[in-house]
Biopython code that builds the backbone (N, CA, C, O; Angstrom):
import numpy as np
from Bio.PDB.StructureBuilder import StructureBuilder

atoms = [
    (1, "MET", "N", (0.878, -1.140, 0.003)),
    (1, "MET", "CA", (0.002, -0.037, 0.028)),
    (1, "MET", "C", (0.905, 1.228, 0.004)),
    (1, "MET", "O", (1.836, 1.351, 0.801)),
    (2, "THR", "N", (0.615, 2.129, -0.899)),
    (2, "THR", "CA", (1.442, 3.304, -0.999)),
    (2, "THR", "C", (0.936, 4.414, -0.066)),
    (2, "THR", "O", (-0.127, 4.305, 0.545)),
    (3, "THR", "N", (1.698, 5.434, 0.016)),
    (3, "THR", "CA", (1.384, 6.547, 0.927)),
    (3, "THR", "C", (0.082, 7.254, 0.445)),
    (3, "THR", "O", (-0.728, 7.689, 1.264)),
    (4, "GLU", "N", (-0.096, 7.356, -0.831)),
    (4, "GLU", "CA", (-1.328, 8.010, -1.339)),
    (4, "GLU", "C", (-2.557, 7.193, -0.987)),
    (4, "GLU", "O", (-3.596, 7.740, -0.617)),
    (5, "GLN", "N", (-2.428, 5.864, -1.106)),
    (5, "GLN", "CA", (-3.544, 4.968, -0.774)),
    (5, "GLN", "C", (-3.836, 5.078, 0.727)),
    (5, "GLN", "O", (-5.005, 5.132, 1.111)),
    (6, "THR", "N", (-2.837, 5.112, 1.564)),
    (6, "THR", "CA", (-3.045, 5.233, 2.995)),
    (6, "THR", "C", (-3.716, 6.543, 3.355)),
    (6, "THR", "O", (-4.644, 6.575, 4.163)),
    (7, "GLN", "N", (-3.250, 7.607, 2.762)),
    (7, "GLN", "CA", (-3.888, 8.943, 2.987)),
    (7, "GLN", "C", (-5.369, 8.929, 2.544)),
    (7, "GLN", "O", (-6.232, 9.485, 3.223)),
    (8, "GLY", "N", (-5.632, 8.313, 1.444)),
    (8, "GLY", "CA", (-6.981, 8.157, 0.946)),
    (8, "GLY", "C", (-7.850, 7.395, 1.889)),
    (8, "GLY", "O", (-9.002, 7.756, 2.130)),
    (9, "LEU", "N", (-7.277, 6.299, 2.443)),
    (9, "LEU", "CA", (-8.040, 5.469, 3.364)),
    (9, "LEU", "C", (-8.314, 6.246, 4.653)),
    (9, "LEU", "O", (-9.414, 6.183, 5.202)),
    (10, "ILE", "N", (-7.320, 6.965, 5.122)),
    (10, "ILE", "CA", (-7.504, 7.783, 6.364)),
    (10, "ILE", "C", (-8.551, 8.847, 6.087)),
    (10, "ILE", "O", (-9.409, 9.068, 6.942)),
    (11, "GLY", "N", (-8.532, 9.503, 4.970)),
    (11, "GLY", "CA", (-9.492, 10.527, 4.598)),
    (11, "GLY", "C", (-10.891, 9.977, 4.565)),
    (11, "GLY", "O", (-11.836, 10.558, 5.097)),
    (12, "LEU", "N", (-10.992, 8.804, 3.902)),
    (12, "LEU", "CA", (-12.304, 8.166, 3.798)),
    (12, "LEU", "C", (-12.894, 7.792, 5.161)),
    (12, "LEU", "O", (-14.081, 7.992, 5.416)),
    (13, "LEU", "N", (-12.022, 7.234, 6.043)),
    (13, "LEU", "CA", (-12.449, 6.881, 7.377)),
    (13, "LEU", "C", (-12.847, 8.136, 8.211)),
    (13, "LEU", "O", (-13.791, 8.093, 8.999)),
    (14, "ALA", "N", (-12.097, 9.251, 8.011)),
    (14, "ALA", "CA", (-12.443, 10.477, 8.680)),
    (14, "ALA", "C", (-13.793, 11.035, 8.240)),
    (14, "ALA", "O", (-14.593, 11.493, 9.055)),
    (15, "VAL", "N", (-14.026, 10.984, 6.925)),
    (15, "VAL", "CA", (-15.315, 11.466, 6.421)),
    (15, "VAL", "C", (-16.462, 10.629, 6.909)),
    (15, "VAL", "O", (-17.515, 11.168, 7.250)),
    (16, "LEU", "N", (-16.288, 9.305, 6.955)),
    (16, "LEU", "CA", (-17.307, 8.352, 7.423)),
    (16, "LEU", "C", (-17.536, 8.587, 8.947)),
    (16, "LEU", "O", (-18.674, 8.541, 9.415)),
    (17, "GLY", "N", (-16.467, 8.834, 9.691)),
    (17, "GLY", "CA", (-16.632, 9.130, 11.145)),
    (17, "GLY", "C", (-17.427, 10.329, 11.420)),
    (17, "GLY", "O", (-18.306, 10.341, 12.282)),
    (18, "ILE", "N", (-17.098, 11.418, 10.633)),
    (18, "ILE", "CA", (-17.874, 12.674, 10.791)),
    (18, "ILE", "C", (-19.269, 12.527, 10.386)),
    (18, "ILE", "O", (-20.150, 13.078, 11.046)),
    (19, "LEU", "N", (-19.548, 11.807, 9.322)),
    (19, "LEU", "CA", (-20.912, 11.494, 8.904)),
    (19, "LEU", "C", (-21.682, 10.757, 9.928)),
    (19, "LEU", "O", (-22.852, 11.057, 10.168)),
    (20, "LEU", "N", (-21.056, 9.791, 10.546)),
    (20, "LEU", "CA", (-21.701, 8.999, 11.608)),
    (20, "LEU", "C", (-22.028, 9.973, 12.776)),
    (20, "LEU", "O", (-23.142, 9.913, 13.297)),
    (21, "LEU", "N", (-21.130, 10.839, 13.193)),
    (21, "LEU", "CA", (-21.394, 11.757, 14.295)),
    (21, "LEU", "C", (-22.560, 12.699, 13.970)),
    (21, "LEU", "O", (-23.285, 13.118, 14.872)),
    (22, "VAL", "N", (-22.738, 13.025, 12.716)),
    (22, "VAL", "CA", (-23.837, 13.984, 12.376)),
    (22, "VAL", "C", (-25.118, 13.212, 12.315)),
    (22, "VAL", "O", (-26.147, 13.742, 12.737)),
    (23, "ILE", "N", (-25.134, 11.985, 11.817)),
    (23, "ILE", "CA", (-26.346, 11.221, 11.613)),
    (23, "ILE", "C", (-26.834, 10.507, 12.924)),
    (23, "ILE", "O", (-28.034, 10.290, 13.091)),
    (24, "LEU", "N", (-25.930, 10.159, 13.813)),
    (24, "LEU", "CA", (-26.245, 9.377, 15.017)),
    (24, "LEU", "C", (-27.309, 10.019, 15.859)),
    (24, "LEU", "O", (-28.226, 9.291, 16.240)),
    (25, "PRO", "N", (-27.310, 11.330, 16.214)),
    (25, "PRO", "CA", (-28.393, 11.853, 16.989)),
    (25, "PRO", "C", (-29.761, 11.756, 16.348)),
    (25, "PRO", "O", (-30.769, 11.580, 17.033)),
    (26, "ALA", "N", (-29.794, 11.871, 15.044)),
    (26, "ALA", "CA", (-31.094, 11.752, 14.316)),
    (26, "ALA", "C", (-31.613, 10.328, 14.423)),
    (26, "ALA", "O", (-32.801, 10.100, 14.651)),
    (27, "LEU", "N", (-30.683, 9.353, 14.252)),
    (27, "LEU", "CA", (-31.077, 7.956, 14.343)),
    (27, "LEU", "C", (-31.596, 7.604, 15.786)),
    (27, "LEU", "O", (-32.593, 6.906, 15.972)),
    (28, "ILE", "N", (-30.870, 8.121, 16.741)),
    (28, "ILE", "CA", (-31.328, 7.843, 18.151)),
    (28, "ILE", "C", (-32.683, 8.489, 18.390)),
    (28, "ILE", "O", (-33.519, 7.863, 19.040)),
    (29, "GLY", "N", (-32.960, 9.704, 17.910)),
    (29, "GLY", "CA", (-34.236, 10.341, 18.093)),
    (29, "GLY", "C", (-35.348, 9.596, 17.364)),
    (29, "GLY", "O", (-36.453, 9.452, 17.887)),
    (30, "ALA", "N", (-35.051, 9.119, 16.145)),
    (30, "ALA", "CA", (-36.068, 8.383, 15.423)),
    (30, "ALA", "C", (-36.391, 7.075, 16.099)),
    (30, "ALA", "O", (-37.557, 6.684, 16.166)),
    (31, "ALA", "N", (-35.364, 6.376, 16.611)),
    (31, "ALA", "CA", (-35.673, 5.147, 17.353)),
    (31, "ALA", "C", (-36.516, 5.409, 18.609)),
    (31, "ALA", "O", (-37.458, 4.672, 18.898)),
    (32, "ARG", "N", (-36.171, 6.449, 19.337)),
    (32, "ARG", "CA", (-36.911, 6.830, 20.550)),
    (32, "ARG", "C", (-38.386, 7.169, 20.194)),
    (32, "ARG", "O", (-39.315, 6.750, 20.884)),
    (33, "GLU", "N", (-38.562, 7.922, 19.124)),
    (33, "GLU", "CA", (-39.916, 8.288, 18.730)),
    (33, "GLU", "C", (-40.707, 7.086, 18.291)),
    (33, "GLU", "O", (-41.906, 7.011, 18.561)),
    (34, "HIS", "N", (-40.065, 6.125, 17.611)),
    (34, "HIS", "CA", (-40.739, 4.929, 17.223)),
    (34, "HIS", "C", (-41.168, 4.104, 18.444)),
    (34, "HIS", "O", (-42.251, 3.520, 18.473)),
    (35, "ARG", "N", (-40.301, 4.076, 19.426)),
    (35, "ARG", "CA", (-40.622, 3.296, 20.696)),
    (35, "ARG", "C", (-41.822, 4.007, 21.428)),
    (35, "ARG", "O", (-42.700, 3.316, 21.944)),
    (36, "VAL", "N", (-41.867, 5.333, 21.477)),
    (36, "VAL", "CA", (-42.976, 6.036, 22.129)),
    (36, "VAL", "C", (-44.269, 5.765, 21.376)),
    (36, "VAL", "O", (-45.315, 5.539, 21.984)),
    (37, "ASP", "N", (-44.188, 5.791, 19.974)),
    (37, "ASP", "CA", (-45.436, 5.541, 19.210)),
    (37, "ASP", "C", (-45.885, 4.170, 19.485)),
    (37, "ASP", "O", (-47.092, 3.964, 19.614)),
    (38, "ARG", "N", (-45.000, 3.172, 19.593)),
    (38, "ARG", "CA", (-45.412, 1.809, 19.838)),
    (38, "ARG", "C", (-46.073, 1.716, 21.201)),
    (38, "ARG", "O", (-47.092, 1.042, 21.347)),
    (39, "GLN", "N", (-45.500, 2.394, 22.219)),
    (39, "GLN", "CA", (-46.137, 2.386, 23.506)),
    (39, "GLN", "C", (-47.482, 3.074, 23.556)),
    (39, "GLN", "O", (-48.361, 2.646, 24.304)),
    (40, "LEU", "N", (-47.665, 4.113, 22.794)),
    (40, "LEU", "CA", (-48.943, 4.775, 22.716)),
    (40, "LEU", "C", (-49.956, 3.900, 22.096)),
    (40, "LEU", "O", (-51.083, 3.830, 22.587)),
    (41, "ARG", "N", (-49.608, 3.198, 20.996)),
    (41, "ARG", "CA", (-50.508, 2.271, 20.369)),
    (41, "ARG", "C", (-50.955, 1.124, 21.312)),
    (41, "ARG", "O", (-52.128, 0.757, 21.371)),
    (42, "GLU", "N", (-49.977, 0.592, 22.029)),
    (42, "GLU", "CA", (-50.300, -0.451, 23.049)),
    (42, "GLU", "C", (-51.247, 0.097, 24.138)),
    (42, "GLU", "O", (-52.181, -0.589, 24.553)),
    (43, "ALA", "N", (-51.009, 1.282, 24.572)),
    (43, "ALA", "CA", (-51.836, 1.920, 25.604)),
    (43, "ALA", "C", (-53.258, 2.112, 25.102)),
    (43, "ALA", "O", (-54.206, 1.919, 25.863)),
    (44, "GLU", "N", (-53.427, 2.484, 23.850)),
    (44, "GLU", "CA", (-54.741, 2.707, 23.272)),
    (44, "GLU", "C", (-55.504, 1.346, 23.187)),
    (44, "GLU", "O", (-56.719, 1.295, 23.378)),
    (45, "LYS", "N", (-54.784, 0.296, 22.906)),
    (45, "LYS", "CA", (-55.444, -1.054, 22.776)),
    (45, "LYS", "C", (-55.673, -1.586, 24.193)),
    (45, "LYS", "O", (-56.519, -2.465, 24.362)),
    (46, "GLY", "N", (-54.980, -1.110, 25.200)),
    (46, "GLY", "CA", (-55.204, -1.635, 26.573)),
    (46, "GLY", "C", (-54.252, -2.786, 26.851)),
    (46, "GLY", "O", (-54.441, -3.497, 27.838)),
    (47, "ASP", "N", (-53.241, -2.997, 26.027)),
    (47, "ASP", "CA", (-52.290, -4.079, 26.258)),
    (47, "ASP", "C", (-50.989, -3.565, 26.789)),
    (47, "ASP", "O", (-49.918, -3.869, 26.264)),
    (48, "GLY", "N", (-51.089, -2.775, 27.844)),
    (48, "GLY", "CA", (-49.882, -2.174, 28.423)),
    (48, "GLY", "C", (-49.026, -3.198, 29.061)),
    (48, "GLY", "O", (-49.502, -4.290, 29.368)),
    (49, "PRO", "N", (-47.749, -2.891, 29.283)),
    (49, "PRO", "CA", (-46.820, -3.831, 29.918)),
    (49, "PRO", "C", (-47.164, -4.250, 31.305)),
    (49, "PRO", "O", (-46.839, -5.365, 31.713)),
    (50, "GLY", "N", (-47.832, -3.366, 32.067)),
    (50, "GLY", "CA", (-48.128, -3.683, 33.481)),
    (50, "GLY", "C", (-49.517, -4.215, 33.659)),
    (50, "GLY", "O", (-49.965, -4.461, 34.779)),
    (51, "LYS", "N", (-50.211, -4.397, 32.533)),
    (51, "LYS", "CA", (-51.636, -4.833, 32.630)),
    (51, "LYS", "C", (-51.698, -6.336, 32.768)),
    (51, "LYS", "O", (-51.038, -7.072, 32.035)),
    (52, "SER", "N", (-52.490, -6.775, 33.703)),
    (52, "SER", "CA", (-52.710, -8.182, 33.923)),
    (52, "SER", "C", (-54.100, -8.558, 33.313)),
    (52, "SER", "O", (-54.968, -7.707, 33.121)),
    (53, "ASN", "N", (-54.251, -9.810, 33.035)),
    (53, "ASN", "CA", (-55.529, -10.250, 32.489)),
    (53, "ASN", "C", (-56.568, -10.547, 33.528)),
    (53, "ASN", "O", (-57.745, -10.678, 33.192)),
    (54, "GLY", "N", (-56.176, -10.662, 34.798)),
    (54, "GLY", "CA", (-57.088, -10.989, 35.896)),
    (54, "GLY", "C", (-57.889, -9.733, 36.285)),
    (54, "GLY", "O", (-57.639, -8.623, 35.814)),
    (55, "PRO", "N", (-58.868, -9.979, 37.174)),
    (55, "PRO", "CA", (-59.713, -8.856, 37.658)),
    (55, "PRO", "C", (-58.821, -7.876, 38.461)),
    (55, "PRO", "O", (-57.901, -8.280, 39.173)),
    (56, "GLN", "N", (-59.126, -6.619, 38.319)),
    (56, "GLN", "CA", (-58.385, -5.542, 39.017)),
    (56, "GLN", "C", (-59.109, -5.206, 40.316)),
    (56, "GLN", "O", (-60.336, -5.122, 40.362)),
    (57, "LYS", "N", (-58.334, -5.020, 41.345)),
    (57, "LYS", "CA", (-58.922, -4.550, 42.637)),
    (57, "LYS", "C", (-59.059, -3.018, 42.570)),
    (57, "LYS", "O", (-58.188, -2.330, 42.039)),
    (58, "PRO", "N", (-60.151, -2.508, 43.110)),
    (58, "PRO", "CA", (-60.258, -1.027, 43.122)),
    (58, "PRO", "C", (-59.182, -0.409, 43.947)),
    (58, "PRO", "O", (-58.764, -0.979, 44.955)),
    (59, "GLN", "N", (-58.719, 0.753, 43.542)),
    (59, "GLN", "CA", (-57.677, 1.459, 44.244)),
    (59, "GLN", "C", (-58.246, 2.050, 45.494)),
    (59, "GLN", "O", (-59.297, 2.688, 45.444)),
    (60, "LYS", "N", (-57.578, 1.860, 46.650)),
    (60, "LYS", "CA", (-58.078, 2.337, 47.918)),
    (60, "LYS", "C", (-57.683, 3.774, 48.077)),
    (60, "LYS", "O", (-56.570, 4.159, 47.720)),
    (61, "SER", "N", (-58.585, 4.580, 48.610)),
    (61, "SER", "CA", (-58.252, 5.983, 48.882)),
    (61, "SER", "C", (-57.747, 6.077, 50.335)),
    (61, "SER", "O", (-57.959, 5.168, 51.137)),
    (62, "SER", "N", (-57.100, 7.155, 50.642)),
    (62, "SER", "CA", (-56.600, 7.329, 51.922)),
    (62, "SER", "C", (-57.750, 7.637, 52.906)),
    (62, "SER", "O", (-58.705, 8.331, 52.556)),
    (63, "SER", "N", (-57.643, 7.119, 54.119)),
    (63, "SER", "CA", (-58.711, 7.379, 55.106)),
    (63, "SER", "C", (-58.543, 8.701, 55.806)),
    (63, "SER", "O", (-59.451, 9.167, 56.494)),
    (64, "ARG", "N", (-57.361, 9.320, 55.630)),
    (64, "ARG", "CA", (-57.073, 10.583, 56.287)),
    (64, "ARG", "C", (-57.733, 11.672, 55.566)),
    (64, "ARG", "O", (-57.775, 11.634, 54.336)),
    (65, "SER", "N", (-58.261, 12.656, 56.235)),
    (65, "SER", "CA", (-58.904, 13.812, 55.548)),
    (65, "SER", "C", (-57.786, 14.707, 55.048)),
    (65, "SER", "O", (-56.705, 14.781, 55.631)),
    (66, "THR", "N", (-58.075, 15.364, 53.981)),
    (66, "THR", "CA", (-57.068, 16.228, 53.389)),
    (66, "THR", "C", (-57.165, 17.615, 54.072)),
    (66, "THR", "O", (-58.214, 18.258, 54.091)),
    (67, "VAL", "N", (-56.062, 18.014, 54.603)),
    (67, "VAL", "CA", (-56.008, 19.340, 55.254)),
    (67, "VAL", "C", (-55.028, 20.187, 54.485)),
    (67, "VAL", "O", (-53.961, 19.696, 54.117)),
    (68, "PRO", "N", (-55.344, 21.446, 54.225)),
    (68, "PRO", "CA", (-54.417, 22.273, 53.533)),
    (68, "PRO", "C", (-53.110, 22.494, 54.319)),
    (68, "PRO", "O", (-53.102, 22.584, 55.547)),
    (69, "SER", "N", (-52.046, 22.573, 53.580)),
    (69, "SER", "CA", (-50.783, 22.799, 54.202)),
    (69, "SER", "C", (-50.724, 24.206, 54.901)),
    (69, "SER", "O", (-51.599, 25.054, 54.731)),
    (70, "THR", "N", (-49.682, 24.376, 55.659)),
    (70, "THR", "CA", (-49.510, 25.655, 56.355)),
    (70, "THR", "C", (-49.364, 26.778, 55.330)),
    (70, "THR", "O", (-49.910, 27.866, 55.514)),
    (71, "ALA", "N", (-48.625, 26.511, 54.248)),
    (71, "ALA", "CA", (-48.363, 27.534, 53.241)),
    (71, "ALA", "C", (-49.679, 27.949, 52.554)),
    (71, "ALA", "O", (-49.889, 29.127, 52.264)),
    (72, "THR", "N", (-50.581, 26.942, 52.293)),
    (72, "THR", "CA", (-51.901, 27.285, 51.655)),
    (72, "THR", "C", (-52.675, 28.062, 52.646)),
    (72, "THR", "O", (-53.266, 29.070, 52.257)),
    (73, "TRP", "N", (-52.736, 27.694, 53.913)),
    (73, "TRP", "CA", (-53.506, 28.390, 54.913)),
    (73, "TRP", "C", (-53.045, 29.847, 55.068)),
    (73, "TRP", "O", (-53.861, 30.760, 55.195)),
    (74, "TYR", "N", (-51.726, 30.041, 55.053)),
    (74, "TYR", "CA", (-51.131, 31.404, 55.170)),
    (74, "TYR", "C", (-51.505, 32.220, 53.940)),
    (74, "TYR", "O", (-51.868, 33.392, 54.044)),
    (75, "ALA", "N", (-51.413, 31.601, 52.803)),
    (75, "ALA", "CA", (-51.712, 32.350, 51.523)),
    (75, "ALA", "C", (-53.208, 32.711, 51.508)),
    (75, "ALA", "O", (-53.553, 33.816, 51.089)),
    (76, "GLU", "N", (-54.074, 31.848, 51.934)),
    (76, "GLU", "CA", (-55.502, 32.171, 51.980)),
    (76, "GLU", "C", (-55.732, 33.353, 52.889)),
    (76, "GLU", "O", (-56.519, 34.240, 52.559)),
    (77, "GLY", "N", (-55.065, 33.385, 54.026)),
    (77, "GLY", "CA", (-55.191, 34.514, 54.969)),
    (77, "GLY", "C", (-54.761, 35.856, 54.343)),
    (77, "GLY", "O", (-55.407, 36.890, 54.515)),
    (78, "ARG", "N", (-53.662, 35.785, 53.625)),
    (78, "ARG", "CA", (-53.108, 36.961, 52.991)),
    (78, "ARG", "C", (-54.036, 37.452, 51.898)),
    (78, "ARG", "O", (-54.240, 38.655, 51.732)),
    (79, "ARG", "N", (-54.585, 36.531, 51.170)),
    (79, "ARG", "CA", (-55.543, 36.898, 50.031)),
    (79, "ARG", "C", (-56.732, 37.612, 50.620)),
    (79, "ARG", "O", (-57.159, 38.649, 50.112)),
    (80, "SER", "N", (-57.284, 37.047, 51.722)),
    (80, "SER", "CA", (-58.539, 37.608, 52.267)),
    (80, "SER", "C", (-58.272, 39.028, 52.825)),
    (80, "SER", "O", (-59.117, 39.920, 52.749)),
    (81, "LYS", "N", (-57.042, 39.189, 53.395)),
    (81, "LYS", "CA", (-56.689, 40.503, 53.928)),
    (81, "LYS", "C", (-56.605, 41.571, 52.823)),
    (81, "LYS", "O", (-57.008, 42.722, 52.999)),
    (82, "LYS", "N", (-56.045, 41.116, 51.640)),
    (82, "LYS", "CA", (-55.916, 42.041, 50.563)),
    (82, "LYS", "C", (-57.306, 42.451, 49.957)),
    (82, "LYS", "O", (-57.529, 43.588, 49.540)),
    (83, "LEU", "N", (-58.206, 41.446, 49.943)),
    (83, "LEU", "CA", (-59.534, 41.745, 49.467)),
    (83, "LEU", "C", (-60.269, 42.708, 50.412)),
    (83, "LEU", "O", (-61.015, 43.563, 49.936)),
    (84, "VAL", "N", (-60.091, 42.602, 51.664)),
    (84, "VAL", "CA", (-60.740, 43.461, 52.629)),
    (84, "VAL", "C", (-60.211, 44.885, 52.571)),
    (84, "VAL", "O", (-60.969, 45.853, 52.615)),
    (85, "SER", "N", (-58.851, 44.990, 52.468)),
    (85, "SER", "CA", (-58.221, 46.350, 52.528)),
    (85, "SER", "C", (-58.385, 47.112, 51.250)),
    (85, "SER", "O", (-58.194, 48.328, 51.242)),
    (86, "SER", "N", (-58.743, 46.436, 50.126)),
    (86, "SER", "CA", (-58.845, 47.199, 48.833)),
    (86, "SER", "C", (-60.218, 47.555, 48.525)),
    (86, "SER", "O", (-60.477, 48.183, 47.499)),
]
sb = StructureBuilder()
sb.init_structure("model")
sb.init_model(0)
sb.init_chain("A")
sb.init_seg("    ")
for serial, (resi, resn, name, xyz) in enumerate(atoms, 1):
    if name == "N":
        sb.init_residue(resn, " ", resi, " ")
    sb.init_atom(name, np.array(xyz, "f"), 0.0, 1.0, " ", f" {name:<3s}", serial, name[0])
structure = sb.get_structure()
């Protein structure tokens, strides 16, 4: 192999490497989009990966009453004061 052939081979490999670096993100994005589309189609059919064929138990709700947090209570008080003063 002569020097010119070696340089040609190195140039060809460099161009192919740069082409791969440019195309790789697009290929990864297309593969991810295809996977999401497949998952959406499965979800529409109701054949999700976590779905079992047996009867489903109803989801239990919490027995605790929901109480607003301190931040919500404080904000409500501030809002009512603004409404009264204006």
